[in-house]
C-alpha positions in Angstrom: 131.5 90.1 98.4 128.5 91.4 99.9 125.4 92.0 97.8 124.5 94.7 100.3 124.2 97.8 98.5 125.2 100.9 101.1 124.4 105.0 100.7 126.1 108.2 101.4 125.0 111.6 101.2 127.3 114.0 100.0 127.6 118.0 100.1 128.4 119.4 96.6 130.4 122.7 96.4 127.3 124.2 95.0 125.8 123.3 98.7 123.0 121.2 97.5 123.0 117.4 98.8 123.2 114.4 96.4 122.6 110.6 97.6 124.9 107.9 95.9 125.5 104.3 96.5 128.8 103.7 97.5 129.8 102.5 94.4 129.8 105.6 93.4 131.3 107.7 96.7 135.1 108.7 94.7 135.6 112.2 97.2 139.3 112.1 95.5 138.4 112.0 91.7 135.4 114.5 92.9 136.6 118.0 93.8 132.4 118.9 93.9 132.5 116.9 96.5 133.0 118.8 100.6 131.6 116.6 103.1 130.2 112.9 102.8 127.9 111.0 105.3 127.4 107.9 105.5 127.2 105.0 105.0 124.1 103.5 105.3 122.3 100.7 105.2 119.4 101.9 103.1 118.2 104.9 100.7 115.6 105.4 102.3 117.6 106.7 105.4 120.0 108.2 103.5 116.9 110.3 102.8 115.8 111.1 105.8 119.2 112.0 107.5 119.1 114.5 104.1 116.1 115.5 105.3 118.0 116.0 108.8 120.3 118.2 107.2 118.7 120.0 105.7 116.7 121.4 108.5 119.6 122.0 110.5 121.3 123.9 108.1 124.6 122.1 106.0 122.6 121.1 103.2 120.2 123.5 100.4 117.1 121.6 99.8 118.0 120.8 95.7 
């Protein structure tokens, strides 16, 4: 098993997007998640992508 952590951006029903580690992604168990992007190899990359999603109107700023 790899020790590499991957990150996802998930869009919640509120319109906000959060960055979460791959081991916390449970779309089937969380009806709040309506869309997701990733995986990203670093948290920094996920943050940069989230900024782009906010600028493009796909996510609301926190």
